[in-house]
C-alpha angles and dihedrals in degrees: 000000000000120000114252115260116263127168125188127187140155128214138168125244092227130152094272094051093045092047090052089048092053095045094048097045102038114109108231116236131190118250091256093049092049095050098034096111093044092052091047093051091047094049092046091050093048090047092053090054088066094052112097120234093022116127114243088234096081099048090044090050092051093048091049088050089051091054092049091049091049090051091050089055094044095048098031097122095048091047094049095046092047092050090051093048092050091049124090095267096048113120092000129128116258120202115210123195122185113190144137093293097050139260123335121191117186135175133159088277108033143036118193122183119190115185119206089247092057093055107094099181143358118217124193119216128182093267106022153346129285112209109205115209130177097278105004147034126231122202122212120186117226087225090074096042128075121224089252092053092050091049091048092050090049092049092052097045120087102212121033124184 
């Protein structure tokens, strides 16, 4: 009888890994979609400047909000990666186990168990796999997975994209 499949690896949640994670999982938006809120705040603020008897505070506030929203879109990746690096898991070792039960990710601060039944979909990207769960998505870089581990994950996942 063959031994059950089990794959162990360790990787670091460093800036390069987190940048890859962001780039591979981010849903691409058009320029108009990305800046829609910023444009709306700006137009509303400019419109309020033309209304008589309205304090200049509110239009100025809305225009400042539009600038902040535009900056959050422009620097979204840098902001997200920095937040992750400053969090507890940033620059820590992550242990990944792929076995008959599912995927297990552990670090000094977290332990996540994903059974094969809880995985709704598996999506392939150019550089990794996105594991879709009920309420979240988990990215795994192909750099930390062997070809056998990828094949095993695919064979145990219901829907593959």
